[in-house]
C-alpha positions in Angstrom: -34.0 13.7 -4.0 -34.0 10.0 -3.6 -31.0 7.7 -4.4 -31.0 4.0 -4.8 -28.7 2.2 -2.4 -26.8 -0.9 -3.1 -29.6 -3.2 -1.8 -32.2 -1.7 -4.1 -33.8 0.6 -1.4 -33.9 4.4 -1.4 -32.1 6.9 0.7 -33.3 10.4 1.1 -30.6 13.0 0.3 -31.1 16.6 1.1 -29.5 18.0 -2.0 -31.0 18.5 -5.4 -28.0 19.2 -7.5 -25.2 16.7 -6.7 -22.8 18.4 -9.1 -23.2 21.7 -7.3 -20.6 23.4 -5.2 -20.5 22.3 -1.5 -19.7 25.9 -0.6 -23.3 26.8 -1.5 -24.5 24.7 1.3 -22.0 26.3 3.7 -23.0 29.8 2.7 -26.6 28.9 3.2 -25.9 28.1 6.8 -27.6 24.7 7.0 -29.1 24.3 10.5 -30.0 20.7 11.5 -31.8 19.7 14.6 -29.2 17.2 15.9 -26.7 18.0 18.6 -23.6 19.9 17.7 -20.0 18.9 18.2 -19.7 20.6 21.5 -23.0 19.3 22.9 -23.2 19.2 26.7 -23.0 15.7 28.2 -26.2 14.0 29.1 -27.0 12.5 32.5 -25.1 9.3 31.6 -22.0 11.2 30.9 -22.0 10.7 27.1 -21.8 13.6 24.7 -25.1 13.6 22.7 -23.3 14.8 19.6 -21.1 11.7 19.3 -23.9 9.4 20.3 -26.1 10.8 17.5 -23.4 10.4 15.0 -22.7 6.8 15.9 -26.4 6.1 15.7 -26.6 7.7 12.3 -23.6 5.8 11.1 -25.0 2.5 12.2 -28.5 3.0 10.9 -28.5 5.3 7.9 -25.0 4.6 6.5 -25.1 0.8 7.3 -27.8 0.1 4.8 -25.8 1.8 2.0 -22.3 0.5 2.6 -21.1 -2.5 4.7 -18.8 -2.0 7.6 -16.2 -4.1 9.4 -17.5 -6.5 12.0 -15.4 -4.8 14.6 -12.4 -2.4 14.8 -10.0 -5.4 15.3 -10.8 -6.6 11.8 -9.9 -3.3 10.3 -6.7 -3.1 12.2 -5.6 -6.7 11.3 -6.6 -6.1 7.7 -4.3 -3.1 7.5 -1.5 -5.1 9.2 -1.9 -7.9 6.7 -1.9 -5.4 3.8 1.2 -3.5 5.0 3.2 -6.5 6.3 3.8 -8.4 3.1 6.5 -9.8 0.8 8.3 -6.5 0.7 9.2 -6.9 4.4 10.7 -10.4 3.8 12.8 -9.9 0.7 12.9 -6.3 -0.1 13.6 -4.6 3.2 16.6 -6.9 4.2 18.3 -6.5 0.9 17.6 -2.7 0.7 19.0 -2.2 4.2 22.0 -4.3 3.5 22.7 -2.5 0.2 22.3 1.0 1.8 24.4 1.1 4.9 23.2 -1.9 6.9 22.1 -0.7 10.3 22.6 2.9 9.3 19.7 2.5 6.9 17.4 2.2 9.8 18.0 5.9 10.6 16.8 7.4 7.3 14.1 4.7 7.1 12.5 5.6 10.5 12.9 9.3 9.7 11.2 8.9 6.3 8.5 6.7 8.0 7.8 9.6 10.4 7.8 12.5 7.9 6.4 10.8 4.8 5.0 7.2 5.5 3.0 7.9 8.6 1.5 11.2 7.5 0.5 9.8 4.1 -1.0 6.7 5.8 -3.1 8.9 8.1 -4.1 11.1 5.3 -5.4 8.2 3.2 -7.2 6.7 6.2 -8.9 10.1 6.8 -10.0 10.5 3.2 -11.4 7.0 3.0 -13.3 7.0 6.3 -14.7 10.5 5.9 -16.0 10.0 2.4 -16.9 6.2 2.6 -15.6 6.0 -0.9 -12.8 4.3 -2.8 -9.8 5.8 -4.4 -11.6 7.4 -7.3 -14.9 8.7 -5.9 -12.9 10.1 -3.0 -12.0 12.8 -5.5 -15.4 14.4 -5.2 -13.4 16.6 -2.9 -11.6 18.1 -6.0 -13.6 16.7 -9.0 -11.1 18.0 -11.6 -8.4 15.7 -10.2 -10.3 12.4 -10.2 -7.8 11.2 -12.7 -5.3 10.8 -9.9 -7.4 8.1 -8.4 -7.8 6.4 -11.7 -4.0 6.5 -12.3 -3.5 5.0 -8.8 -5.8 2.1 -9.7 -3.8 1.4 -12.8 -0.7 1.3 -10.6 -2.5 -1.0 -8.2 -3.5 -3.3 -11.1 0.2 -3.6 -12.1 1.3 -4.5 -8.6 -1.5 -7.0 -7.8 -1.1 -8.9 -11.0 2.7 -9.5 -10.5 2.1 -10.1 -6.8 -0.2 -13.0 -7.7 2.5 -14.5 -10.0 4.9 -14.5 -7.1 2.3 -16.2 -5.0 2.1 -18.9 -7.7 5.9 -19.4 -7.6 5.6 -19.6 -3.8 3.0 -22.3 -4.0 5.2 -24.2 -6.4 8.0 -24.2 -3.9 5.7 -25.1 -1.0 4.2 -28.1 -2.7 7.7 -29.2 -3.9 8.9 -29.1 -0.3 6.8 -32.1 0.6 9.1 -34.4 -1.4 11.5 -36.9 0.4 14.4 -34.6 -0.6 14.1 -30.9 -1.5 14.2 -30.9 -5.4 16.7 -28.0 -5.5 19.1 -29.6 -2.9 21.0 -31.6 -5.5 21.8 -31.4 -9.2 19.7 -33.6 -11.4 20.8 -35.5 -14.5 21.1 -33.0 -17.4 21.8 -30.0 -15.2 25.0 -28.7 -16.7 27.7 -26.8 -14.7 25.7 -27.3 -11.6 26.9 -27.9 -8.0 24.8 -29.4 -5.2 23.3 -26.8 -2.7 23.9 -29.3 0.1 27.6 -29.2 -0.3 29.7 -27.3 2.3 32.8 -25.3 1.6 35.0 -28.2 2.2 33.1 -30.3 -0.3 33.3 -27.6 -2.9 37.1 -27.3 -2.6 37.4 -30.8 -3.9 35.7 -29.9 -7.1 38.3 -28.6 -9.5 37.0 -26.9 -12.6 37.6 -23.7 -14.6 34.0 -23.5 -15.5 31.7 -21.2 -13.5 29.2 -23.4 -11.7 25.7 -22.6 -10.6 24.2 -23.9 -7.3 21.4 -26.4 -7.7 18.9 -24.0 -6.0 19.7 -21.2 -8.5 19.5 -23.7 -11.4 16.2 -25.0 -10.1 14.7 -21.5 -10.0 16.0 -20.2 -13.3 15.8 -23.3 -15.5 13.1 -25.5 -13.9 10.5 -23.2 -12.2 10.5 -20.0 -14.3 12.7 -21.3 -17.3 14.0 -17.7 -17.6 15.3 -16.4 -20.9 18.6 -14.7 -21.2 17.1 -12.0 -23.4 13.8 -11.0 -25.0 14.9 -10.7 -28.6 12.5 -13.4 -29.7 9.6 -12.5 -27.3 8.6 -13.6 -23.9 7.5 -17.1 -24.7 4.5 -19.0 -23.6 3.1 -19.5 -20.0 4.2 -22.5 -17.9 1.2 -24.8 -17.5 2.4 -25.8 -14.0 2.7 -22.2 -12.9 -0.6 -21.4 -14.6 -2.3 -24.0 -12.3 -0.7 -22.4 -9.2 -1.6 -19.0 -10.5 -5.2 -20.1 -10.9 -5.2 -21.5 -7.3 -3.8 -18.2 -6.0 -6.6 -16.2 -7.7 -9.2 -18.6 -6.4 -8.0 -18.2 -2.9 -8.0 -14.4 -3.3 -11.5 -14.5 -4.7 -12.8 -16.6 -1.9 -11.4 -14.2 0.7 -12.9 -11.1 -0.9 -16.1 -12.7 -2.3 -18.3 -11.0 0.4 -16.2 -7.8 0.7 -15.1 -6.8 4.2 -17.5 -9.3 5.7 -15.4 -12.2 4.5 -11.9 -10.5 4.3 -12.3 -9.2 7.8 -12.7 -12.7 9.2 -9.7 -13.9 7.2 -7.5 -11.1 8.5 -7.1 -12.8 11.9 -5.1 -15.6 10.2 -3.5 -13.5 7.4 -2.1 -11.0 9.9 -1.1 -13.1 12.8 0.2 -16.5 11.3 3.3 -15.0 9.6 4.6 -13.8 13.0 4.4 -17.3 14.4 6.4 -18.7 11.5 8.9 -15.8 11.7 9.6 -16.4 15.4 10.0 -20.1 14.7 12.4 -19.4 11.9 14.3 -16.8 14.0 14.8 -19.2 16.9 16.0 -21.9 14.5 18.2 -19.5 12.5 20.0 -18.2 15.6 21.0 -21.8 16.5 22.9 -22.2 13.2 26.7 -21.8 12.9 27.6 -18.5 11.5 24.2 -16.9 12.1 25.6 -14.3 14.5 27.9 -13.0 11.7 24.9 -12.5 9.4 23.0 -10.6 12.1 26.0 -8.4 12.8 26.5 -7.8 9.1 22.8 -6.7 8.8 23.0 -4.3 11.8 26.5 -3.0 11.4 26.1 0.7 10.4 28.1 2.3 7.6 27.7 5.8 8.8 29.2 7.3 5.7 26.2 6.2 3.7 23.9 8.7 5.6 25.3 11.5 3.4 24.4 9.6 0.2 21.1 10.9 -1.3 20.4 7.4 -2.7 19.9 5.9 0.7 17.1 8.4 1.4 15.5 7.8 -1.9 15.6 4.0 -1.2 14.1 4.6 2.3 11.2 6.5 0.8 10.6 3.8 -1.9 10.7 1.1 0.8 8.2 3.0 2.9 5.8 3.4 0.0 6.2 -0.2 -1.1 5.8 -1.6 2.4 2.8 0.5 3.6 1.0 0.3 0.2 0.7 4.1 0.1 -0.8 5.4 -3.1 -2.4 2.1 -4.1 -5.9 2.9 -2.9 -5.9 0.1 -0.4 -5.7 2.3 2.7 -8.5 4.5 1.4 -10.6 1.4 0.5 -10.2 -0.3 3.9 -11.0 2.9 5.8 -14.1 3.6 3.7 -15.8 0.6 5.4 -15.2 2.0 9.0 -17.8 3.4 11.3 -17.7 7.2 10.8 -16.4 8.0 14.3 -13.7 5.3 14.4 -10.4 6.5 15.9 -8.0 6.0 13.0 -5.1 7.9 14.7 -4.5 4.9 17.0 -4.6 2.4 14.1 -2.2 4.5 12.0 0.3 4.4 14.9 0.0 0.7 15.4 0.2 -0.3 11.7 3.3 1.8 11.0 5.0 0.6 14.2 4.2 -3.1 13.4 5.5 -2.6 9.8 8.8 -1.3 11.0 9.1 -4.1 13.7 8.3 -6.8 11.2 10.9 -5.4 8.7 13.6 -5.6 11.4 12.4 -9.0 12.6 12.5 -10.3 9.1 15.9 -8.8 8.4 17.3 -10.4 11.5 15.9 -13.8 10.6 17.0 -13.7 7.0 20.5 -12.6 7.6 20.9 -15.2 10.4 20.1 -17.8 7.7 22.4 -16.1 5.2 25.2 -16.0 7.7 24.9 -19.8 8.1 24.9 -20.1 4.3 28.1 -18.0 4.1 29.7 -20.2 6.8 28.9 -23.4 5.0 30.3 -22.1 1.8 33.4 -20.7 3.5 32.5 -17.2 2.2 33.9 -14.3 4.2 31.7 -11.6 2.7 28.0 -12.2 3.0 27.4 -10.0 0.0 28.5 -12.9 -2.1 25.6 -15.1 -1.0 22.9 -12.4 -1.2 20.7 -11.9 -4.3 18.2 -9.2 -5.0 14.4 -9.4 -5.0 13.0 -12.7 -6.1 16.5 -14.2 -6.2 16.7 -13.6 -2.4 13.4 -15.5 -1.8 13.7 -18.3 -4.3 17.5 -18.8 -4.5 19.4 -17.7 -1.4 16.8 -18.9 1.1 16.2 -22.3 -0.5 20.0 -22.7 -0.8 20.4 -22.1 2.9 17.5 -24.3 3.9 18.9 -27.2 1.8 21.9 -27.2 4.1 19.8 -27.7 7.2 20.8 -31.0 8.8 17.5 -31.4 10.6 14.1 -31.6 8.8 14.8 -29.1 6.0 11.4 -30.0 4.4 9.6 -28.8 7.5 11.3 -25.4 7.5 10.9 -25.1 3.8 7.2 -25.7 4.0 6.9 -23.2 6.9 8.9 -20.5 5.1 7.0 -20.7 1.8 3.6 -21.0 3.4 4.5 -17.9 5.4 5.4 -16.2 2.1 2.1 -17.4 0.6 0.1 -16.0 3.5 1.9 -12.7 3.3 1.4 -12.4 -0.4 -2.3 -13.3 -0.2 -2.8 -10.7 2.6 -1.4 -7.9 0.4 -3.1 -9.1 -2.7 -6.5 -9.2 -1.0 -6.0 -5.5 0.0 -4.9 -4.5 -3.5 -7.6 -6.4 -5.3 -10.3 -5.1 -3.0 -9.2 -1.5 -3.8 -9.9 -2.2 -7.5 -13.2 -3.9 -6.7 -14.4 -1.1 -4.5 -13.7 1.5 -7.2 -15.7 -0.5 -9.7 -18.5 -1.2 -7.2 -18.8 2.5 -6.3 -19.5 3.2 -10.0 -21.9 0.2 -10.5 -24.1 0.0 -7.3 -26.6 -2.2 -9.0 -24.1 -5.1 -9.6 -23.6 -7.7 -6.9 -20.1 -7.4 -5.2 -19.2 -11.0 -5.8 -19.7 -10.5 -9.6 -17.3 -7.6 -9.5 -14.8 -9.6 -7.5 -15.1 -12.6 -9.9 -14.7 -10.5 -13.0 -11.7 -8.6 -11.7 -10.1 -11.8 -10.4 -10.6 -13.4 -13.8 -8.9 -10.5 -15.5 -6.1 -10.6 -13.0 -5.5 -14.2 -13.8 -5.3 -13.6 -17.5 -2.9 -10.6 -17.1 -0.8 -12.7 -14.7 -0.1 -15.3 -17.4 2.4 -12.8 -18.9 4.5 -13.1 -15.7 4.8 -16.9 -15.8 6.3 -17.0 -19.2 10.1 -17.6 -19.7 10.4 -13.8 -20.0 8.0 -13.2 -17.1 10.7 -12.1 -14.6 11.8 -9.5 -17.1 8.3 -8.2 -17.5 7.8 -8.2 -13.7 10.8 -6.0 -13.1 9.8 -3.6 -15.8 6.2 -3.3 -14.6 7.4 -2.9 -11.0 9.7 -0.1 -12.0 7.2 2.0 -14.1 3.9 1.0 -12.6 4.7 0.0 -9.1 7.3 2.7 -8.2 7.6 5.5 -10.7 3.9 6.1 -11.3 2.8 5.7 -7.7 5.4 8.2 -6.5 4.4 10.8 -9.0 0.7 10.5 -8.3 1.1 10.6 -4.5 2.9 13.9 -4.8 -0.1 15.3 -6.8 -2.4 13.7 -4.2 -1.0 15.4 -1.1 -0.3 18.7 -2.9 -3.9 18.9 -4.1 -5.6 18.0 -0.9 -3.6 20.5 1.3 -3.0 23.3 -1.2 -6.4 23.2 -3.0 -8.9 21.7 -0.6 -6.9 23.3 2.2 -5.5 22.4 5.5 -8.3 24.2 7.3 -11.0 22.2 5.5 -9.4 18.8 6.0 -8.6 19.3 9.7 -12.2 20.5 10.3 -13.4 17.3 8.7 -11.0 15.2 10.7 -11.8 16.9 13.9 -15.5 16.5 13.3 -15.1 12.8 12.5 -12.8 11.5 15.3 -13.5 14.2 18.0 -9.9 15.2 18.3 -8.1 18.3 17.5 -5.3 17.9 14.8 -1.8 18.3 16.3 1.0 20.5 15.0 2.9 17.3 13.9 0.2 16.4 11.3 -0.3 20.0 10.1 3.4 20.7 9.7 4.2 17.4 7.9 1.1 17.5 5.7 1.4 21.1 4.5 5.2 21.5 4.3 7.6 18.8 5.2 6.0 15.8 3.5 5.3 17.3 0.1 8.6 19.1 0.0 10.7 16.0 0.8 8.7 13.9 -1.6 9.3 16.5 -4.3 13.1 16.7 -3.6 13.3 12.9 -3.7 11.3 12.6 -6.9 13.5 15.3 -8.6 16.6 13.4 -7.4 15.1 10.2 -8.9 14.5 12.0 -12.2 18.0 13.4 -12.4 19.5 9.9 -12.0 16.8 8.2 -14.0 18.1 5.4 -16.3 16.3 2.7 -18.3 15.8 -0.3 -16.1 17.7 -3.5 -16.6 17.0 -7.1 -15.7 20.2 -8.1 -13.9 22.8 -7.2 -16.5 20.5 -7.7 -19.5 18.9 -4.7 -21.3 15.4 -4.6 -22.6 14.5 -4.4 -26.3 13.2 -1.0 -27.4 9.6 -2.3 -27.8 9.4 -3.8 -24.3 10.9 -0.6 -22.8 8.4 1.5 -24.7 5.6 -0.5 -23.2 7.0 0.2 -19.8 7.1 4.0 -20.5 3.5 3.7 -21.8 2.3 2.3 -18.5 3.7 5.4 -16.7 2.4 7.8 -19.5 -1.1 6.4 -19.4 -1.3 6.6 -15.6 -0.3 10.2 -15.7 -2.4 11.0 -18.7 -5.5 10.1 -16.8 -5.1 13.3 -14.7 -5.5 15.9 -17.6 -7.9 13.6 -19.4 -10.4 13.4 -16.6 -9.8 17.1 -15.8 -10.9 17.9 -19.4 -13.9 15.6 -19.1 -15.0 17.4 -15.9 -14.8 20.8 -17.5 -16.6 19.6 -20.6 -19.5 18.3 -18.6 -19.9 21.8 -17.1 -19.4 23.6 -20.4 -22.7 25.4 -20.2 -21.3 27.5 -17.4 -18.5 28.8 -19.6 -14.9 27.7 -19.4 -13.7 29.9 -16.5 -16.8 29.2 -14.4 -16.6 25.4 -15.1 -12.9 25.4 -14.3 -13.5 27.2 -11.0 -16.3 24.9 -10.1 -14.2 21.8 -10.8 -11.7 22.8 -8.1 -14.4 22.9 -5.4 -16.0 19.9 -3.7 -19.3 18.7 -5.2 -22.3 18.0 -3.1 -21.5 14.3 -3.0 -18.4 15.0 -0.9 -18.9 14.4 2.8 -20.3 11.8 5.1 -22.6 9.3 3.5 -25.3 9.6 6.1 -27.6 12.6 5.4 -28.0 13.1 9.1 -24.3 13.2 9.8 -23.7 15.3 6.7 -26.1 18.0 7.8 -24.5 18.1 11.2 -21.0 18.3 9.5 -22.1 21.2 7.4 -23.4 23.1 10.4 -20.2 22.4 12.4 -18.1 23.6 9.5 -20.2 26.7 8.9 -20.0 27.6 12.6 -16.2 27.3 12.7 -15.7 29.4 9.6 -18.1 32.1 11.1 -16.1 32.0 14.3 -12.9 32.5 12.4 -14.4 35.4 10.5 -15.6 36.9 13.8 -12.3 36.5 15.6 -10.2 37.9 12.8 -12.5 40.9 12.5 -12.7 41.6 16.3 -8.9 41.3 16.7 -8.0 42.9 13.4 -5.7 40.1 12.3 -3.5 40.8 9.3 -3.5 38.4 6.4 -0.3 36.7 7.5 -1.6 36.4 11.1 -4.7 34.8 9.7 -2.8 32.3 7.5 -0.6 31.4 10.5 -3.5 30.8 12.8 -5.3 28.7 10.2 -2.1 26.6 9.8 -1.7 26.2 13.6 -5.5 25.5 14.0 -6.0 28.2 16.6 -9.4 29.3 15.3 -10.6 25.7 15.6 -9.2 25.3 19.1 -10.8 28.5 20.2 -14.1 27.5 18.8 -14.1 24.1 20.6 -13.1 25.7 23.9 -16.0 28.1 23.6 -18.4 25.0 23.3 -16.7 22.7 25.9 
């Protein structure tokens, strides 16, 4: 049949029934004329099989879906996505609160057994299918609701991310004043003490009233105008923050307006500039009095915490938050790759850079906090550390206000770095949503999709810049940005490796990047990663409590809305499963159910030429496995073990090398 591509042309597809079972094609033994995986090298030393695939990717697939300008753009885009605000304010505080330097041990372990395998898996699914987070589920059509639920979670995250970018812009612009506006108390600021005061200055202030630093007062009462409770609603949006929110969304839209063609070019700046600022801040921070105490406090291990299950749960949550696992962004970015791109290298680099950045940021931040504690005469640095947004918009500004040399410069640099980091992550999250919509609406121009979604994001973001906005942000992050994502990722990895199967996926991956899949990936994907994630999630459920904002409790109605975010995201899974079965109702319930668990004929490489070659490659490996098990009389358990270890695939390749 013929299908219209995104530019109005037509692409010949060698399948008549797109809803059919892919196994039908395998059983028919499709035999193309192109070279196979194990093709003999030509005279110039290049394997004809790979050359044909690259040619097919560039010509046939390029007309249907844009690709990155080069592999560096993809790598830098992944780095700018993964290295974000979470590395600056979430990781340092989480590490500090969960054993200091000892936290690095479970974090690195979790990164190796959960973060890295999940990152590689989502890269694989995106690049192989050239689809976003929803259409990727052509691999198991009945579970398409997992992708829809993940996009809901992504929407939750990107909308509150943009509101944080707006606050960052507010601080950056305010830093250009002759004196930092949060450095001193202004007339009318009750029970306030200047952030510029040192410990000796504060000792001269005698009062029984609890006083608030000017930086904290500025954030809570001037910038966000935070409410003490939500009994009378969340209030109206701040018009100042609304302007900055609008600017933030305009910047995001301009970067993604042409898809990867524009965002890829921006990635050079978005990924590299924050490191320049971080190193400048680190050098400056290390020259401050008391900085070494802060660094020691950050790295000093509390070994007893390693036996606390909470520290492992927090490590897993941090890895998910930092790497953007389960948000659809990794799948989306990978879907614009050339089909044969080596994603294993990129996975290693991105996860390594993410960990390095977290440690670098933690060192820089705690050096600054060490100086803050020194100036205040505080022995325990815990007393000057605040969680989340408080760390970024209270503790840091408070410390910068005490700089005796050009505090405005370092304030501008710091908040501009936060702005760039936030935009880099928001671009990835927003592009994931755009791609899902664009995959369903091929006839619509991409910039129209980007504009419409950005407008919706701005309108939703207005909730976060109200006096009750920080309450709503914490609630949405808890239910939509953490709880929902974690639950859906468990379903994702379980479905792919226990329904589609480790053999199918590793054949696909081997065909795509021309490398055999190592034992490390097989063991983590099938057993270790899903098991650990399930244990962590059960632990989370056992200790689950209703979230609080600081010490304040949410009204029942607001809390109910939070639970509804989670419930709707999970409900998409059975809802879309029922819809899939309903569409195949003519087959009968059992037949429709069975069919829905098998890949449809839209699953696979986009290029018809590459897809035909893939079907042949897969068919030959399966036939080889049947032949080897028959000739050597393998038992069922021996067969399962060999499939898990990939021995049949290795033997097949060696026979064709």
